[in-house]
A tleap script that builds the chain and sets N, CA, C and O, in Angstrom:
source leaprc.protein.ff14SB
mol = sequence {
  NMET TRP PHE LYS ARG ARG ARG ASN GLU TYR
  GLY CYS PRO MET CYS GLY ARG LEU PRO VAL
  ILE LYS ALA SER GLN THR GLU LYS TYR HIE
  GLU SER ARG LYS VAL ARG THR THR LEU THR
  VAL TYR ARG LEU GLN CYS PRO ARG GLY HIE
  ILE SER THR SER TRP PHE SER HIE ALA ALA
  LEU ALA SER ARG GLN TRP LYS GLU LEU VAL
  ASP GLU TYR LYS GLY LYS ASP THR CLYS
}
set mol.1.N position { 32.844 -0.602 -4.053 }
set mol.1.CA position { 32.324 -0.765 -2.761 }
set mol.1.C position { 30.823 -1.154 -2.658 }
set mol.1.O position { 29.930 -0.311 -2.737 }
set mol.2.N position { 30.624 -2.328 -2.499 }
set mol.2.CA position { 28.952 -2.552 -2.195 }
set mol.2.C position { 28.590 -2.202 -0.638 }
set mol.2.O position { 29.334 -2.363 0.330 }
set mol.3.N position { 27.584 -1.810 -0.641 }
set mol.3.CA position { 26.900 -1.512 0.790 }
set mol.3.C position { 25.693 -2.069 1.342 }
set mol.3.O position { 24.571 -1.663 1.038 }
set mol.4.N position { 25.868 -2.764 1.948 }
set mol.4.CA position { 24.409 -3.534 2.480 }
set mol.4.C position { 23.315 -2.647 2.881 }
set mol.4.O position { 23.367 -1.831 3.802 }
set mol.5.N position { 22.277 -2.888 2.076 }
set mol.5.CA position { 21.087 -1.854 2.257 }
set mol.5.C position { 20.458 -2.148 3.508 }
set mol.5.O position { 20.291 -3.339 3.771 }
set mol.6.N position { 20.023 -1.160 4.445 }
set mol.6.CA position { 19.574 -1.311 5.685 }
set mol.6.C position { 18.226 -1.500 5.370 }
set mol.6.O position { 17.672 -0.925 4.433 }
set mol.7.N position { 17.599 -2.412 6.244 }
set mol.7.CA position { 16.308 -2.934 5.983 }
set mol.7.C position { 15.350 -2.540 7.012 }
set mol.7.O position { 15.397 -2.936 8.177 }
set mol.8.N position { 14.338 -1.614 6.453 }
set mol.8.CA position { 13.538 -0.726 7.391 }
set mol.8.C position { 12.535 -1.902 8.147 }
set mol.8.O position { 12.265 -2.933 7.530 }
set mol.9.N position { 12.106 -1.709 9.269 }
set mol.9.CA position { 11.075 -2.583 9.838 }
set mol.9.C position { 10.038 -2.915 9.347 }
set mol.9.O position { 9.482 -3.951 9.710 }
set mol.10.N position { 9.500 -2.067 8.345 }
set mol.10.CA position { 8.292 -2.069 7.704 }
set mol.10.C position { 8.405 -1.774 6.182 }
set mol.10.O position { 7.573 -1.154 5.520 }
set mol.11.N position { 9.279 -2.184 5.843 }
set mol.11.CA position { 9.781 -2.150 4.262 }
set mol.11.C position { 9.454 -3.440 3.711 }
set mol.11.O position { 9.119 -4.436 4.353 }
set mol.12.N position { 9.591 -3.324 2.381 }
set mol.12.CA position { 9.324 -4.619 1.732 }
set mol.12.C position { 9.945 -5.831 1.967 }
set mol.12.O position { 10.998 -5.817 1.328 }
set mol.13.N position { 9.838 -6.718 2.477 }
set mol.13.CA position { 10.363 -7.994 2.837 }
set mol.13.C position { 11.446 -8.812 2.105 }
set mol.13.O position { 12.141 -9.739 2.523 }
set mol.14.N position { 11.391 -8.109 0.687 }
set mol.14.CA position { 12.264 -8.605 -0.327 }
set mol.14.C position { 13.142 -7.856 -0.735 }
set mol.14.O position { 14.126 -8.362 -1.275 }
set mol.15.N position { 13.042 -6.458 -0.598 }
set mol.15.CA position { 14.178 -5.576 -1.018 }
set mol.15.C position { 14.674 -4.459 0.161 }
set mol.15.O position { 15.795 -3.964 0.281 }
set mol.16.N position { 13.454 -4.226 0.998 }
set mol.16.CA position { 13.864 -3.910 2.255 }
set mol.16.C position { 13.598 -2.000 1.977 }
set mol.16.O position { 13.973 -1.166 2.802 }
set mol.17.N position { 12.874 -1.641 0.627 }
set mol.17.CA position { 12.297 -0.177 0.394 }
set mol.17.C position { 11.327 -0.128 1.085 }
set mol.17.O position { 10.763 -1.170 1.417 }
set mol.18.N position { 10.805 1.296 1.549 }
set mol.18.CA position { 9.739 1.563 1.810 }
set mol.18.C position { 8.496 1.822 0.957 }
set mol.18.O position { 8.652 2.395 -0.121 }
set mol.19.N position { 7.258 1.444 1.357 }
set mol.19.CA position { 6.196 1.318 0.252 }
set mol.19.C position { 5.840 2.729 -0.217 }
set mol.19.O position { 6.000 3.737 0.470 }
set mol.20.N position { 5.381 2.701 -1.358 }
set mol.20.CA position { 4.839 4.266 -1.877 }
set mol.20.C position { 3.339 3.994 -1.631 }
set mol.20.O position { 2.935 2.868 -1.341 }
set mol.21.N position { 2.464 5.154 -1.768 }
set mol.21.CA position { 1.024 5.411 -1.761 }
set mol.21.C position { 0.805 5.660 -3.090 }
set mol.21.O position { 1.432 6.495 -3.741 }
set mol.22.N position { -0.321 4.752 -3.629 }
set mol.22.CA position { -0.934 4.912 -4.923 }
set mol.22.C position { -2.460 5.326 -4.499 }
set mol.22.O position { -3.172 4.839 -3.621 }
set mol.23.N position { -2.718 6.367 -5.401 }
set mol.23.CA position { -4.108 7.033 -5.238 }
set mol.23.C position { -4.993 6.809 -6.591 }
set mol.23.O position { -4.516 7.003 -7.709 }
set mol.24.N position { -6.248 6.409 -6.380 }
set mol.24.CA position { -7.020 6.596 -7.629 }
set mol.24.C position { -8.349 7.292 -7.350 }
set mol.24.O position { -8.990 7.012 -6.337 }
set mol.25.N position { -8.833 8.334 -8.372 }
set mol.25.CA position { -9.854 8.719 -8.007 }
set mol.25.C position { -10.828 8.542 -8.951 }
set mol.25.O position { -10.377 8.376 -10.085 }
set mol.26.N position { -12.308 8.518 -8.822 }
set mol.26.CA position { -13.500 8.251 -9.656 }
set mol.26.C position { -14.551 9.159 -9.566 }
set mol.26.O position { -14.982 9.369 -8.433 }
set mol.27.N position { -15.055 9.738 -10.490 }
set mol.27.CA position { -16.120 10.802 -10.423 }
set mol.27.C position { -17.440 9.763 -10.768 }
set mol.27.O position { -17.466 8.743 -11.457 }
set mol.28.N position { -18.330 10.329 -10.133 }
set mol.28.CA position { -19.785 9.709 -10.368 }
set mol.28.C position { -20.607 10.881 -10.483 }
set mol.28.O position { -20.456 11.813 -9.693 }
set mol.29.N position { -21.482 10.915 -11.420 }
set mol.29.CA position { -22.553 12.252 -11.433 }
set mol.29.C position { -23.798 11.370 -11.101 }
set mol.29.O position { -23.978 10.254 -11.587 }
set mol.30.N position { -24.528 11.907 -10.340 }
set mol.30.CA position { -25.893 11.508 -9.708 }
set mol.30.C position { -26.778 12.559 -10.381 }
set mol.30.O position { -26.846 13.740 -10.038 }
set mol.31.N position { -27.425 11.997 -11.355 }
set mol.31.CA position { -28.575 12.424 -12.343 }
set mol.31.C position { -29.880 13.018 -11.256 }
set mol.31.O position { -30.409 14.115 -11.436 }
set mol.32.N position { -30.172 12.304 -10.401 }
set mol.32.CA position { -31.256 12.869 -9.303 }
set mol.32.C position { -30.991 14.106 -8.656 }
set mol.32.O position { -31.828 14.996 -8.504 }
set mol.33.N position { -29.580 14.150 -8.206 }
set mol.33.CA position { -29.405 15.089 -7.322 }
set mol.33.C position { -28.635 16.431 -8.052 }
set mol.33.O position { -28.565 17.585 -7.629 }
set mol.34.N position { -28.207 15.971 -9.031 }
set mol.34.CA position { -27.523 16.820 -9.883 }
set mol.34.C position { -26.158 17.267 -9.394 }
set mol.34.O position { -25.771 18.407 -9.650 }
set mol.35.N position { -25.273 16.258 -8.569 }
set mol.35.CA position { -24.146 16.452 -8.292 }
set mol.35.C position { -23.097 15.621 -8.584 }
set mol.35.O position { -23.269 14.512 -9.089 }
set mol.36.N position { -21.994 16.083 -8.299 }
set mol.36.CA position { -20.670 14.976 -8.854 }
set mol.36.C position { -19.969 14.705 -7.471 }
set mol.36.O position { -19.673 15.575 -6.652 }
set mol.37.N position { -19.766 13.426 -7.357 }
set mol.37.CA position { -18.845 12.762 -6.205 }
set mol.37.C position { -17.535 12.376 -6.828 }
set mol.37.O position { -17.364 11.893 -7.948 }
set mol.38.N position { -16.634 12.671 -5.911 }
set mol.38.CA position { -15.312 12.093 -6.212 }
set mol.38.C position { -15.071 10.936 -5.005 }
set mol.38.O position { -15.263 11.278 -3.838 }
set mol.39.N position { -14.667 9.630 -5.300 }
set mol.39.CA position { -14.275 8.900 -4.615 }
set mol.39.C position { -12.856 8.410 -4.774 }
set mol.39.O position { -12.401 7.972 -5.830 }
set mol.40.N position { -12.052 8.543 -3.396 }
set mol.40.CA position { -10.318 8.285 -3.716 }
set mol.40.C position { -10.152 7.195 -2.975 }
set mol.40.O position { -10.600 7.024 -1.841 }
set mol.41.N position { -9.444 6.377 -3.671 }
set mol.41.CA position { -9.325 4.877 -3.092 }
set mol.41.C position { -7.317 4.765 -2.835 }
set mol.41.O position { -6.541 5.292 -3.632 }
set mol.42.N position { -7.014 4.251 -2.016 }
set mol.42.CA position { -5.643 4.117 -1.822 }
set mol.42.C position { -5.219 2.738 -1.566 }
set mol.42.O position { -5.906 1.884 -1.004 }
set mol.43.N position { -3.725 2.551 -2.142 }
set mol.43.CA position { -2.939 1.288 -1.691 }
set mol.43.C position { -1.640 1.602 -1.470 }
set mol.43.O position { -1.197 2.723 -1.723 }
set mol.44.N position { -0.971 0.701 -1.012 }
set mol.44.CA position { 0.462 0.582 -0.722 }
set mol.44.C position { 1.216 -0.268 -1.467 }
set mol.44.O position { 0.641 -1.329 -1.714 }
set mol.45.N position { 2.261 -0.158 -1.886 }
set mol.45.CA position { 3.060 -1.039 -3.031 }
set mol.45.C position { 4.331 -0.566 -2.826 }
set mol.45.O position { 4.799 0.569 -2.748 }
set mol.46.N position { 4.902 -1.931 -2.739 }
set mol.46.CA position { 6.824 -1.766 -2.959 }
set mol.46.C position { 7.084 -1.232 -4.084 }
set mol.46.O position { 6.665 -1.864 -5.054 }
set mol.47.N position { 7.819 0.039 -4.358 }
set mol.47.CA position { 8.418 0.450 -5.596 }
set mol.47.C position { 8.910 -0.287 -6.530 }
set mol.47.O position { 8.936 0.170 -7.673 }
set mol.48.N position { 9.402 -1.566 -6.266 }
set mol.48.CA position { 9.894 -2.669 -7.401 }
set mol.48.C position { 8.774 -3.343 -7.756 }
set mol.48.O position { 8.968 -4.081 -8.721 }
set mol.49.N position { 7.563 -3.357 -7.283 }
set mol.49.CA position { 6.094 -4.248 -7.288 }
set mol.49.C position { 6.291 -5.460 -6.813 }
set mol.49.O position { 5.659 -6.375 -7.340 }
set mol.50.N position { 7.128 -5.729 -5.809 }
set mol.50.CA position { 7.086 -7.199 -5.173 }
set mol.50.C position { 5.714 -7.234 -4.632 }
set mol.50.O position { 4.938 -8.053 -5.123 }
set mol.51.N position { 5.293 -6.421 -3.644 }
set mol.51.CA position { 4.094 -6.759 -2.913 }
set mol.51.C position { 3.207 -5.524 -3.008 }
set mol.51.O position { 3.707 -4.429 -3.265 }
set mol.52.N position { 1.933 -5.676 -2.809 }
set mol.52.CA position { 0.924 -4.499 -2.735 }
set mol.52.C position { -0.163 -4.875 -1.889 }
set mol.52.O position { -0.471 -6.064 -1.811 }
set mol.53.N position { -0.856 -3.890 -1.166 }
set mol.53.CA position { -2.210 -4.094 -0.566 }
set mol.53.C position { -3.205 -3.640 -1.503 }
set mol.53.O position { -3.024 -2.949 -2.505 }
set mol.54.N position { -4.481 -4.208 -0.963 }
set mol.54.CA position { -6.075 -3.859 -1.372 }
set mol.54.C position { -6.040 -2.395 -1.630 }
set mol.54.O position { -5.247 -1.589 -1.143 }
set mol.55.N position { -6.996 -2.166 -2.454 }
set mol.55.CA position { -7.615 -0.762 -2.607 }
set mol.55.C position { -8.616 -0.463 -1.024 }
set mol.55.O position { -9.421 -1.268 -0.556 }
set mol.56.N position { -8.271 0.890 -0.446 }
set mol.56.CA position { -9.047 1.286 0.582 }
set mol.56.C position { -9.372 2.342 0.320 }
set mol.56.O position { -8.958 2.942 -0.672 }
set mol.57.N position { -10.320 2.880 1.285 }
set mol.57.CA position { -10.984 4.196 0.945 }
set mol.57.C position { -10.053 5.272 2.032 }
set mol.57.O position { -10.224 6.491 2.040 }
set mol.58.N position { -9.365 4.771 2.647 }
set mol.58.CA position { -8.489 5.553 4.029 }
set mol.58.C position { -7.067 5.090 3.844 }
set mol.58.O position { -6.755 3.901 3.906 }
set mol.59.N position { -6.153 6.139 3.599 }
set mol.59.CA position { -4.868 5.463 3.590 }
set mol.59.C position { -4.435 4.945 4.793 }
set mol.59.O position { -3.415 4.257 4.762 }
set mol.60.N position { -5.149 5.179 6.141 }
set mol.60.CA position { -4.828 4.378 7.030 }
set mol.60.C position { -5.111 3.224 7.045 }
set mol.60.O position { -4.351 2.445 7.621 }
set mol.61.N position { -6.048 2.854 6.547 }
set mol.61.CA position { -6.351 1.126 6.591 }
set mol.61.C position { -5.400 0.564 5.514 }
set mol.61.O position { -5.169 -0.642 5.611 }
set mol.62.N position { -4.899 1.134 4.658 }
set mol.62.CA position { -4.116 0.568 3.565 }
set mol.62.C position { -2.637 0.559 4.437 }
set mol.62.O position { -1.844 -0.344 4.168 }
set mol.63.N position { -2.330 1.409 5.316 }
set mol.63.CA position { -0.864 1.099 6.003 }
set mol.63.C position { -1.056 0.095 6.749 }
set mol.63.O position { -0.279 -0.855 6.654 }
set mol.64.N position { -2.118 0.059 7.659 }
set mol.64.CA position { -2.532 -1.030 8.751 }
set mol.64.C position { -2.314 -2.543 7.936 }
set mol.64.O position { -1.631 -3.442 8.426 }
set mol.65.N position { -2.874 -2.633 6.877 }
set mol.65.CA position { -2.668 -4.124 5.937 }
set mol.65.C position { -1.531 -3.947 5.637 }
set mol.65.O position { -1.120 -5.105 5.709 }
set mol.66.N position { -0.541 -3.250 5.297 }
set mol.66.CA position { 0.765 -3.316 4.878 }
set mol.66.C position { 1.546 -3.651 6.039 }
set mol.66.O position { 2.512 -4.370 5.782 }
set mol.67.N position { 1.373 -3.286 7.407 }
set mol.67.CA position { 2.002 -3.714 8.435 }
set mol.67.C position { 1.933 -5.322 8.611 }
set mol.67.O position { 2.832 -6.134 8.827 }
set mol.68.N position { 0.465 -5.495 8.432 }
set mol.68.CA position { -0.017 -6.914 8.772 }
set mol.68.C position { 0.838 -7.853 7.598 }
set mol.68.O position { 1.389 -8.939 7.779 }
set mol.69.N position { 0.754 -7.093 6.414 }
set mol.69.CA position { 1.261 -8.251 5.297 }
set mol.69.C position { 2.972 -8.343 5.558 }
set mol.69.O position { 3.623 -9.353 5.289 }
set mol.70.N position { 3.432 -7.357 6.009 }
set mol.70.CA position { 4.993 -7.542 6.165 }
set mol.70.C position { 5.088 -8.202 7.383 }
set mol.70.O position { 6.041 -8.974 7.283 }
set mol.71.N position { 4.604 -8.287 8.436 }
set mol.71.CA position { 4.602 -9.198 9.497 }
set mol.71.C position { 4.240 -10.714 9.185 }
set mol.71.O position { 4.897 -11.628 9.682 }
set mol.72.N position { 3.329 -10.901 8.469 }
set mol.72.CA position { 3.072 -12.354 7.911 }
set mol.72.C position { 4.106 -12.919 6.982 }
set mol.72.O position { 4.243 -14.135 6.843 }
set mol.73.N position { 5.031 -11.792 6.175 }
set mol.73.CA position { 6.054 -12.327 5.511 }
set mol.73.C position { 7.287 -12.782 6.345 }
set mol.73.O position { 8.090 -13.681 6.093 }
set mol.74.N position { 7.230 -11.914 7.421 }
set mol.74.CA position { 8.443 -12.368 8.707 }
set mol.74.C position { 8.193 -13.399 9.393 }
set mol.74.O position { 9.162 -14.063 9.761 }
set mol.75.N position { 6.811 -13.841 9.770 }
set mol.75.CA position { 6.414 -14.889 9.972 }
set mol.75.C position { 6.913 -16.200 9.349 }
set mol.75.O position { 7.511 -17.085 9.960 }
set mol.76.N position { 6.607 -16.202 8.143 }
set mol.76.CA position { 6.585 -17.052 7.064 }
set mol.76.C position { 8.489 -17.384 7.118 }
set mol.76.O position { 8.906 -18.541 7.177 }
set mol.77.N position { 9.334 -16.306 7.087 }
set mol.77.CA position { 10.518 -16.469 7.272 }
set mol.77.C position { 11.373 -17.322 8.375 }
set mol.77.O position { 12.332 -18.088 8.276 }
set mol.78.N position { 10.705 -16.911 9.312 }
set mol.78.CA position { 11.238 -17.672 10.715 }
set mol.78.C position { 10.770 -19.229 10.903 }
set mol.78.O position { 11.108 -19.892 11.884 }
set mol.79.N position { 10.201 -19.577 10.168 }
set mol.79.CA position { 9.528 -21.007 10.145 }
set mol.79.C position { 10.440 -21.924 9.488 }
set mol.79.O position { 10.133 -23.108 9.349 }
savepdb mol mol.pdb
quit
């Protein structure tokens, strides 16, 4: 028996799954100060790869763009 997948309000508009957070780190060495800094960037992506956000320095900004992206897709569906 097939069960209908319950769509989450801010899940992927195509499959209904919640996004996963992807993080990437970059290390940079500063010669003049003799220090190493680490930059972490985040993005939200559908687990099946349908849609994703841009890379952001804070996870909260990626989450905000995900909500705007889902709202935009829902707006196109209703027209």
